[in-house]
mmCIF file as Biopython writes it, N, C-alpha, C and O atoms, coordinates in Angstrom:
data_model
#
loop_
_atom_site.group_PDB
_atom_site.id
_atom_site.type_symbol
_atom_site.label_atom_id
_atom_site.label_alt_id
_atom_site.label_comp_id
_atom_site.label_asym_id
_atom_site.label_entity_id
_atom_site.label_seq_id
_atom_site.pdbx_PDB_ins_code
_atom_site.Cartn_x
_atom_site.Cartn_y
_atom_site.Cartn_z
_atom_site.occupancy
_atom_site.B_iso_or_equiv
_atom_site.auth_seq_id
_atom_site.auth_asym_id
_atom_site.pdbx_PDB_model_num
ATOM 1   N N  . MET A ? 1  ? 20.050  25.069 49.445 1.0 0.0 1  A 1 
ATOM 2   C CA . MET A ? 1  ? 19.194  26.248 49.458 1.0 0.0 1  A 1 
ATOM 3   C C  . MET A ? 1  ? 17.937  25.949 48.651 1.0 0.0 1  A 1 
ATOM 4   O O  . MET A ? 1  ? 18.022  25.429 47.538 1.0 0.0 1  A 1 
ATOM 5   N N  . ARG A ? 2  ? 16.818  26.261 49.182 1.0 0.0 2  A 1 
ATOM 6   C CA . ARG A ? 2  ? 15.536  25.993 48.557 1.0 0.0 2  A 1 
ATOM 7   C C  . ARG A ? 2  ? 15.132  27.124 47.638 1.0 0.0 2  A 1 
ATOM 8   O O  . ARG A ? 2  ? 15.295  28.298 47.972 1.0 0.0 2  A 1 
ATOM 9   N N  . GLU A ? 3  ? 14.592  26.759 46.451 1.0 0.0 3  A 1 
ATOM 10  C CA . GLU A ? 3  ? 14.098  27.771 45.532 1.0 0.0 3  A 1 
ATOM 11  C C  . GLU A ? 3  ? 12.879  28.482 46.100 1.0 0.0 3  A 1 
ATOM 12  O O  . GLU A ? 3  ? 12.031  27.871 46.750 1.0 0.0 3  A 1 
ATOM 13  N N  . ARG A ? 4  ? 12.808  29.772 45.848 1.0 0.0 4  A 1 
ATOM 14  C CA . ARG A ? 4  ? 11.681  30.543 46.346 1.0 0.0 4  A 1 
ATOM 15  C C  . ARG A ? 4  ? 10.697  30.827 45.204 1.0 0.0 4  A 1 
ATOM 16  O O  . ARG A ? 4  ? 11.086  31.273 44.125 1.0 0.0 4  A 1 
ATOM 17  N N  . GLU A ? 5  ? 9.420   30.558 45.470 1.0 0.0 5  A 1 
ATOM 18  C CA . GLU A ? 5  ? 8.387   30.900 44.467 1.0 0.0 5  A 1 
ATOM 19  C C  . GLU A ? 5  ? 8.330   32.428 44.333 1.0 0.0 5  A 1 
ATOM 20  O O  . GLU A ? 5  ? 8.263   33.152 45.326 1.0 0.0 5  A 1 
ATOM 21  N N  . TRP A ? 6  ? 8.359   32.889 43.102 1.0 0.0 6  A 1 
ATOM 22  C CA . TRP A ? 6  ? 8.283   34.348 42.866 1.0 0.0 6  A 1 
ATOM 23  C C  . TRP A ? 6  ? 6.878   34.753 42.518 1.0 0.0 6  A 1 
ATOM 24  O O  . TRP A ? 6  ? 6.362   35.743 43.038 1.0 0.0 6  A 1 
ATOM 25  N N  . ILE A ? 7  ? 6.246   33.987 41.630 1.0 0.0 7  A 1 
ATOM 26  C CA . ILE A ? 7  ? 4.907   34.337 41.122 1.0 0.0 7  A 1 
ATOM 27  C C  . ILE A ? 7  ? 4.326   33.054 40.550 1.0 0.0 7  A 1 
ATOM 28  O O  . ILE A ? 7  ? 5.024   32.045 40.448 1.0 0.0 7  A 1 
ATOM 29  N N  . ARG A ? 8  ? 3.015   33.087 40.165 1.0 0.0 8  A 1 
ATOM 30  C CA . ARG A ? 8  ? 2.382   31.934 39.541 1.0 0.0 8  A 1 
ATOM 31  C C  . ARG A ? 8  ? 1.910   32.277 38.141 1.0 0.0 8  A 1 
ATOM 32  O O  . ARG A ? 8  ? 1.536   33.414 37.857 1.0 0.0 8  A 1 
ATOM 33  N N  . CYS A ? 9  ? 1.933   31.293 37.282 1.0 0.0 9  A 1 
ATOM 34  C CA . CYS A ? 9  ? 1.472   31.463 35.903 1.0 0.0 9  A 1 
ATOM 35  C C  . CYS A ? 9  ? -0.076  31.625 35.917 1.0 0.0 9  A 1 
ATOM 36  O O  . CYS A ? 9  ? -0.787  30.857 36.565 1.0 0.0 9  A 1 
ATOM 37  N N  . ASP A ? 10 ? -0.552  32.619 35.205 1.0 0.0 10 A 1 
ATOM 38  C CA . ASP A ? 10 ? -2.001  32.843 35.157 1.0 0.0 10 A 1 
ATOM 39  C C  . ASP A ? 10 ? -2.721  31.826 34.286 1.0 0.0 10 A 1 
ATOM 40  O O  . ASP A ? 10 ? -3.948  31.742 34.355 1.0 0.0 10 A 1 
ATOM 41  N N  . ARG A ? 11 ? -2.006  31.037 33.455 1.0 0.0 11 A 1 
ATOM 42  C CA . ARG A ? 11 ? -2.644  30.071 32.608 1.0 0.0 11 A 1 
ATOM 43  C C  . ARG A ? 11 ? -2.712  28.700 33.293 1.0 0.0 11 A 1 
ATOM 44  O O  . ARG A ? 11 ? -3.779  28.087 33.320 1.0 0.0 11 A 1 
ATOM 45  N N  . CYS A ? 12 ? -1.610  28.212 33.841 1.0 0.0 12 A 1 
ATOM 46  C CA . CYS A ? 12 ? -1.582  26.871 34.403 1.0 0.0 12 A 1 
ATOM 47  C C  . CYS A ? 12 ? -1.536  26.875 35.940 1.0 0.0 12 A 1 
ATOM 48  O O  . CYS A ? 12 ? -1.655  25.817 36.557 1.0 0.0 12 A 1 
ATOM 49  N N  . ASP A ? 13 ? -1.366  28.042 36.559 1.0 0.0 13 A 1 
ATOM 50  C CA . ASP A ? 13 ? -1.235  28.205 37.980 1.0 0.0 13 A 1 
ATOM 51  C C  . ASP A ? 13 ? 0.017   27.575 38.553 1.0 0.0 13 A 1 
ATOM 52  O O  . ASP A ? 13 ? 0.117   27.365 39.762 1.0 0.0 13 A 1 
ATOM 53  N N  . GLY A ? 14 ? 0.999   27.266 37.665 1.0 0.0 14 A 1 
ATOM 54  C CA . GLY A ? 14 ? 2.267   26.691 38.086 1.0 0.0 14 A 1 
ATOM 55  C C  . GLY A ? 14 ? 3.162   27.754 38.752 1.0 0.0 14 A 1 
ATOM 56  O O  . GLY A ? 14 ? 3.020   28.956 38.527 1.0 0.0 14 A 1 
ATOM 57  N N  . GLU A ? 15 ? 4.073   27.257 39.568 1.0 0.0 15 A 1 
ATOM 58  C CA . GLU A ? 15 ? 4.984   28.134 40.260 1.0 0.0 15 A 1 
ATOM 59  C C  . GLU A ? 15 ? 6.073   28.636 39.304 1.0 0.0 15 A 1 
ATOM 60  O O  . GLU A ? 15 ? 6.581   27.876 38.480 1.0 0.0 15 A 1 
ATOM 61  N N  . ILE A ? 16 ? 6.420   29.897 39.419 1.0 0.0 16 A 1 
ATOM 62  C CA . ILE A ? 16 ? 7.573   30.462 38.710 1.0 0.0 16 A 1 
ATOM 63  C C  . ILE A ? 16 ? 8.507   30.908 39.797 1.0 0.0 16 A 1 
ATOM 64  O O  . ILE A ? 16 ? 8.182   31.761 40.623 1.0 0.0 16 A 1 
ATOM 65  N N  . TYR A ? 17 ? 9.690   30.303 39.777 1.0 0.0 17 A 1 
ATOM 66  C CA . TYR A ? 17 ? 10.667  30.502 40.857 1.0 0.0 17 A 1 
ATOM 67  C C  . TYR A ? 17 ? 11.575  31.690 40.556 1.0 0.0 17 A 1 
ATOM 68  O O  . TYR A ? 17 ? 11.797  32.059 39.403 1.0 0.0 17 A 1 
ATOM 69  N N  . GLU A ? 18 ? 12.078  32.258 41.611 1.0 0.0 18 A 1 
ATOM 70  C CA . GLU A ? 18 ? 13.036  33.358 41.524 1.0 0.0 18 A 1 
ATOM 71  C C  . GLU A ? 18 ? 14.184  32.953 40.601 1.0 0.0 18 A 1 
ATOM 72  O O  . GLU A ? 18 ? 14.792  31.897 40.773 1.0 0.0 18 A 1 
ATOM 73  N N  . GLY A ? 19 ? 14.468  33.807 39.623 1.0 0.0 19 A 1 
ATOM 74  C CA . GLY A ? 19 ? 15.520  33.547 38.660 1.0 0.0 19 A 1 
ATOM 75  C C  . GLY A ? 19 ? 15.052  32.882 37.398 1.0 0.0 19 A 1 
ATOM 76  O O  . GLY A ? 19 ? 15.820  32.768 36.443 1.0 0.0 19 A 1 
ATOM 77  N N  . SER A ? 20 ? 13.772  32.426 37.362 1.0 0.0 20 A 1 
ATOM 78  C CA . SER A ? 20 ? 13.222  31.762 36.159 1.0 0.0 20 A 1 
ATOM 79  C C  . SER A ? 20 ? 12.670  32.789 35.185 1.0 0.0 20 A 1 
ATOM 80  O O  . SER A ? 20 ? 12.239  33.881 35.557 1.0 0.0 20 A 1 
ATOM 81  N N  . GLU A ? 21 ? 12.702  32.395 33.937 1.0 0.0 21 A 1 
ATOM 82  C CA . GLU A ? 21 ? 12.167  33.265 32.882 1.0 0.0 21 A 1 
ATOM 83  C C  . GLU A ? 21 ? 10.679  33.109 32.793 1.0 0.0 21 A 1 
ATOM 84  O O  . GLU A ? 21 ? 10.160  31.994 32.857 1.0 0.0 21 A 1 
ATOM 85  N N  . TYR A ? 22 ? 9.964   34.247 32.643 1.0 0.0 22 A 1 
ATOM 86  C CA . TYR A ? 22 ? 8.507   34.235 32.386 1.0 0.0 22 A 1 
ATOM 87  C C  . TYR A ? 22 ? 8.174   35.478 31.566 1.0 0.0 22 A 1 
ATOM 88  O O  . TYR A ? 22 ? 9.034   36.326 31.328 1.0 0.0 22 A 1 
ATOM 89  N N  . TYR A ? 23 ? 6.944   35.574 31.147 1.0 0.0 23 A 1 
ATOM 90  C CA . TYR A ? 23 ? 6.476   36.689 30.324 1.0 0.0 23 A 1 
ATOM 91  C C  . TYR A ? 23 ? 5.342   37.366 30.996 1.0 0.0 23 A 1 
ATOM 92  O O  . TYR A ? 23 ? 4.482   36.701 31.573 1.0 0.0 23 A 1 
ATOM 93  N N  . GLN A ? 24 ? 5.303   38.708 30.945 1.0 0.0 24 A 1 
ATOM 94  C CA . GLN A ? 24 ? 4.138   39.454 31.424 1.0 0.0 24 A 1 
ATOM 95  C C  . GLN A ? 24 ? 3.554   40.145 30.247 1.0 0.0 24 A 1 
ATOM 96  O O  . GLN A ? 24 ? 4.161   41.057 29.686 1.0 0.0 24 A 1 
ATOM 97  N N  . ILE A ? 25 ? 2.342   39.712 29.848 1.0 0.0 25 A 1 
ATOM 98  C CA . ILE A ? 25 ? 1.685   40.161 28.628 1.0 0.0 25 A 1 
ATOM 99  C C  . ILE A ? 25 ? 0.320   40.701 28.996 1.0 0.0 25 A 1 
ATOM 100 O O  . ILE A ? 25 ? -0.537  39.962 29.480 1.0 0.0 25 A 1 
ATOM 101 N N  . ASN A ? 26 ? 0.117   41.975 28.771 1.0 0.0 26 A 1 
ATOM 102 C CA . ASN A ? 26 ? -1.156  42.616 29.118 1.0 0.0 26 A 1 
ATOM 103 C C  . ASN A ? 26 ? -1.601  42.282 30.568 1.0 0.0 26 A 1 
ATOM 104 O O  . ASN A ? 26 ? -2.771  42.000 30.825 1.0 0.0 26 A 1 
ATOM 105 N N  . GLY A ? 27 ? -0.636  42.325 31.490 1.0 0.0 27 A 1 
ATOM 106 C CA . GLY A ? 27 ? -0.929  42.111 32.901 1.0 0.0 27 A 1 
ATOM 107 C C  . GLY A ? 27 ? -1.014  40.638 33.295 1.0 0.0 27 A 1 
ATOM 108 O O  . GLY A ? 27 ? -1.226  40.345 34.472 1.0 0.0 27 A 1 
ATOM 109 N N  . GLN A ? 28 ? -0.859  39.715 32.374 1.0 0.0 28 A 1 
ATOM 110 C CA . GLN A ? 28 ? -0.900  38.268 32.705 1.0 0.0 28 A 1 
ATOM 111 C C  . GLN A ? 28 ? 0.530   37.755 32.746 1.0 0.0 28 A 1 
ATOM 112 O O  . GLN A ? 28 ? 1.361   38.079 31.898 1.0 0.0 28 A 1 
ATOM 113 N N  . CYS A ? 29 ? 0.788   36.936 33.770 1.0 0.0 29 A 1 
ATOM 114 C CA . CYS A ? 29 ? 2.066   36.249 33.861 1.0 0.0 29 A 1 
ATOM 115 C C  . CYS A ? 29 ? 1.941   34.887 33.183 1.0 0.0 29 A 1 
ATOM 116 O O  . CYS A ? 29 ? 1.040   34.101 33.474 1.0 0.0 29 A 1 
ATOM 117 N N  . VAL A ? 30 ? 2.883   34.638 32.264 1.0 0.0 30 A 1 
ATOM 118 C CA . VAL A ? 30 ? 2.841   33.390 31.485 1.0 0.0 30 A 1 
ATOM 119 C C  . VAL A ? 30 ? 4.212   32.708 31.570 1.0 0.0 30 A 1 
ATOM 120 O O  . VAL A ? 30 ? 5.241   33.316 31.275 1.0 0.0 30 A 1 
ATOM 121 N N  . CYS A ? 31 ? 4.203   31.443 31.977 1.0 0.0 31 A 1 
ATOM 122 C CA . CYS A ? 31 ? 5.450   30.673 32.067 1.0 0.0 31 A 1 
ATOM 123 C C  . CYS A ? 31 ? 5.889   30.221 30.683 1.0 0.0 31 A 1 
ATOM 124 O O  . CYS A ? 31 ? 5.107   30.263 29.734 1.0 0.0 31 A 1 
ATOM 125 N N  . ARG A ? 32 ? 7.134   29.790 30.569 1.0 0.0 32 A 1 
ATOM 126 C CA . ARG A ? 32 ? 7.669   29.346 29.246 1.0 0.0 32 A 1 
ATOM 127 C C  . ARG A ? 32 ? 6.852   28.189 28.679 1.0 0.0 32 A 1 
ATOM 128 O O  . ARG A ? 32 ? 6.637   28.129 27.468 1.0 0.0 32 A 1 
ATOM 129 N N  . GLU A ? 33 ? 6.392   27.267 29.531 1.0 0.0 33 A 1 
ATOM 130 C CA . GLU A ? 33 ? 5.639   26.120 29.076 1.0 0.0 33 A 1 
ATOM 131 C C  . GLU A ? 33 ? 4.307   26.505 28.472 1.0 0.0 33 A 1 
ATOM 132 O O  . GLU A ? 33 ? 3.824   25.801 27.585 1.0 0.0 33 A 1 
ATOM 133 N N  . CYS A ? 34 ? 3.698   27.580 28.906 1.0 0.0 34 A 1 
ATOM 134 C CA . CYS A ? 34 ? 2.390   27.999 28.445 1.0 0.0 34 A 1 
ATOM 135 C C  . CYS A ? 34 ? 2.463   29.032 27.298 1.0 0.0 34 A 1 
ATOM 136 O O  . CYS A ? 34 ? 1.436   29.386 26.718 1.0 0.0 34 A 1 
ATOM 137 N N  . LEU A ? 35 ? 3.655   29.502 26.982 1.0 0.0 35 A 1 
ATOM 138 C CA . LEU A ? 35 ? 3.788   30.596 26.014 1.0 0.0 35 A 1 
ATOM 139 C C  . LEU A ? 35 ? 3.245   30.259 24.633 1.0 0.0 35 A 1 
ATOM 140 O O  . LEU A ? 35 ? 2.551   31.080 24.034 1.0 0.0 35 A 1 
ATOM 141 N N  . GLU A ? 36 ? 3.544   29.072 24.114 1.0 0.0 36 A 1 
ATOM 142 C CA . GLU A ? 36 ? 3.083   28.693 22.761 1.0 0.0 36 A 1 
ATOM 143 C C  . GLU A ? 36 ? 1.536   28.675 22.715 1.0 0.0 36 A 1 
ATOM 144 O O  . GLU A ? 36 ? 0.943   29.226 21.787 1.0 0.0 36 A 1 
ATOM 145 N N  . GLU A ? 37 ? 0.900   28.061 23.689 1.0 0.0 37 A 1 
ATOM 146 C CA . GLU A ? 37 ? -0.554  28.007 23.715 1.0 0.0 37 A 1 
ATOM 147 C C  . GLU A ? 37 ? -1.159  29.424 23.856 1.0 0.0 37 A 1 
ATOM 148 O O  . GLU A ? 37 ? -2.147  29.755 23.201 1.0 0.0 37 A 1 
ATOM 149 N N  . PHE A ? 38 ? -0.556  30.229 24.704 1.0 0.0 38 A 1 
ATOM 150 C CA . PHE A ? 38 ? -1.001  31.611 24.902 1.0 0.0 38 A 1 
ATOM 151 C C  . PHE A ? 38 ? -0.927  32.378 23.593 1.0 0.0 38 A 1 
ATOM 152 O O  . PHE A ? 38 ? -1.873  33.064 23.207 1.0 0.0 38 A 1 
ATOM 153 N N  . ALA A ? 39 ? 0.220   32.254 22.907 1.0 0.0 39 A 1 
ATOM 154 C CA . ALA A ? 39 ? 0.414   32.983 21.631 1.0 0.0 39 A 1 
ATOM 155 C C  . ALA A ? 39 ? -0.601  32.482 20.595 1.0 0.0 39 A 1 
ATOM 156 O O  . ALA A ? 39 ? -1.122  33.280 19.816 1.0 0.0 39 A 1 
ATOM 157 N N  . GLY A ? 40 ? -0.885  31.195 20.574 1.0 0.0 40 A 1 
ATOM 158 C CA . GLY A ? 40 ? -1.858  30.655 19.613 1.0 0.0 40 A 1 
ATOM 159 C C  . GLY A ? 40 ? -3.252  31.288 19.796 1.0 0.0 40 A 1 
ATOM 160 O O  . GLY A ? 40 ? -3.926  31.615 18.819 1.0 0.0 40 A 1 
ATOM 161 N N  . HIS A ? 41 ? -3.665  31.452 21.039 1.0 0.0 41 A 1 
ATOM 162 C CA . HIS A ? 41 ? -4.965  32.093 21.331 1.0 0.0 41 A 1 
ATOM 163 C C  . HIS A ? 41 ? -4.895  33.572 21.018 1.0 0.0 41 A 1 
ATOM 164 O O  . HIS A ? 41 ? -5.830  34.138 20.451 1.0 0.0 41 A 1 
ATOM 165 N N  . TRP A ? 42 ? -3.787  34.200 21.386 1.0 0.0 42 A 1 
ATOM 166 C CA . TRP A ? 42 ? -3.635  35.677 21.188 1.0 0.0 42 A 1 
ATOM 167 C C  . TRP A ? 42 ? -3.675  36.022 19.705 1.0 0.0 42 A 1 
ATOM 168 O O  . TRP A ? 42 ? -4.315  36.997 19.313 1.0 0.0 42 A 1 
ATOM 169 N N  . PHE A ? 43 ? -2.993  35.227 18.875 1.0 0.0 43 A 1 
ATOM 170 C CA . PHE A ? 43 ? -2.867  35.553 17.455 1.0 0.0 43 A 1 
ATOM 171 C C  . PHE A ? 43 ? -3.902  34.805 16.575 1.0 0.0 43 A 1 
ATOM 172 O O  . PHE A ? 43 ? -3.833  34.895 15.349 1.0 0.0 43 A 1 
ATOM 173 N N  . ALA A ? 44 ? -4.827  34.095 17.166 1.0 0.0 44 A 1 
ATOM 174 C CA . ALA A ? 44 ? -5.840  33.356 16.406 1.0 0.0 44 A 1 
ATOM 175 C C  . ALA A ? 44 ? -6.621  34.210 15.418 1.0 0.0 44 A 1 
ATOM 176 O O  . ALA A ? 44 ? -6.923  33.725 14.327 1.0 0.0 44 A 1 
ATOM 177 N N  . PRO A ? 45 ? -6.965  35.456 15.738 1.0 0.0 45 A 1 
ATOM 178 C CA . PRO A ? 45 ? -7.705  36.260 14.761 1.0 0.0 45 A 1 
ATOM 179 C C  . PRO A ? 45 ? -6.908  36.587 13.487 1.0 0.0 45 A 1 
ATOM 180 O O  . PRO A ? 45 ? -7.489  36.986 12.478 1.0 0.0 45 A 1 
ATOM 181 N N  . PHE A ? 46 ? -5.583  36.419 13.536 1.0 0.0 46 A 1 
ATOM 182 C CA . PHE A ? 46 ? -4.731  36.740 12.403 1.0 0.0 46 A 1 
ATOM 183 C C  . PHE A ? 46 ? -4.328  35.467 11.632 1.0 0.0 46 A 1 
ATOM 184 O O  . PHE A ? 46 ? -3.549  35.539 10.682 1.0 0.0 46 A 1 
ATOM 185 N N  . ARG A ? 47 ? -4.852  34.327 12.039 1.0 0.0 47 A 1 
ATOM 186 C CA . ARG A ? 47 ? -4.472  33.057 11.429 1.0 0.0 47 A 1 
ATOM 187 C C  . ARG A ? 47 ? -5.060  32.918 10.021 1.0 0.0 47 A 1 
ATOM 188 O O  . ARG A ? 47 ? -6.243  33.177 9.798  1.0 0.0 47 A 1 
ATOM 189 N N  . LEU A ? 48 ? -4.215  32.506 9.084  1.0 0.0 48 A 1 
ATOM 190 C CA . LEU A ? 48 ? -4.665  32.228 7.735  1.0 0.0 48 A 1 
ATOM 191 C C  . LEU A ? 48 ? -4.207  30.835 7.367  1.0 0.0 48 A 1 
ATOM 192 O O  . LEU A ? 48 ? -3.311  30.265 7.990  1.0 0.0 48 A 1 
ATOM 193 N N  . ILE A ? 49 ? -4.846  30.298 6.333  1.0 0.0 49 A 1 
ATOM 194 C CA . ILE A ? 49 ? -4.450  28.998 5.808  1.0 0.0 49 A 1 
ATOM 195 C C  . ILE A ? 49 ? -4.111  29.175 4.337  1.0 0.0 49 A 1 
ATOM 196 O O  . ILE A ? 49 ? -4.927  29.655 3.551  1.0 0.0 49 A 1 
ATOM 197 N N  . ALA A ? 50 ? -2.880  28.776 3.972  1.0 0.0 50 A 1 
ATOM 198 C CA . ALA A ? 50 ? -2.416  28.955 2.631  1.0 0.0 50 A 1 
ATOM 199 C C  . ALA A ? 50 ? -3.310  28.194 1.651  1.0 0.0 50 A 1 
ATOM 200 O O  . ALA A ? 50 ? -3.620  27.021 1.862  1.0 0.0 50 A 1 
ATOM 201 N N  . GLY A ? 51 ? -3.719  28.873 0.576  1.0 0.0 51 A 1 
ATOM 202 C CA . GLY A ? 51 ? -4.581  28.257 -0.436 1.0 0.0 51 A 1 
ATOM 203 C C  . GLY A ? 51 ? -6.047  28.539 -0.264 1.0 0.0 51 A 1 
ATOM 204 O O  . GLY A ? 51 ? -6.843  28.276 -1.164 1.0 0.0 51 A 1 
ATOM 205 N N  . GLU A ? 52 ? -6.428  29.087 0.915  1.0 0.0 52 A 1 
ATOM 206 C CA . GLU A ? 52 ? -7.830  29.449 1.131  1.0 0.0 52 A 1 
ATOM 207 C C  . GLU A ? 52 ? -8.033  30.923 0.893  1.0 0.0 52 A 1 
ATOM 208 O O  . GLU A ? 52 ? -7.159  31.728 1.212  1.0 0.0 52 A 1 
ATOM 209 N N  . GLU A ? 53 ? -9.167  31.290 0.341  1.0 0.0 53 A 1 
ATOM 210 C CA . GLU A ? 53 ? -9.469  32.671 0.078  1.0 0.0 53 A 1 
ATOM 211 C C  . GLU A ? 53 ? -9.854  33.381 1.370  1.0 0.0 53 A 1 
ATOM 212 O O  . GLU A ? 53 ? -10.341 32.751 2.309  1.0 0.0 53 A 1 
ATOM 213 N N  . LEU A ? 54 ? -9.638  34.677 1.416  1.0 0.0 54 A 1 
ATOM 214 C CA . LEU A ? 54 ? -10.007 35.458 2.601  1.0 0.0 54 A 1 
ATOM 215 C C  . LEU A ? 54 ? -11.478 35.749 2.602  1.0 0.0 54 A 1 
ATOM 216 O O  . LEU A ? 54 ? -11.980 36.397 3.520  1.0 0.0 54 A 1 
#
């Protein structure tokens, strides 16, 4: 039985197959492989470096 494409990742345009885990964040579909990069961009405004003043 062949896997069926369910949707595509909005970041890498990769296929997300039926039964696969993915995330829908603010209307964007994000595959597991792109999640870390997506989160890095999303949370970049809140990034701090220990030892540096605000």
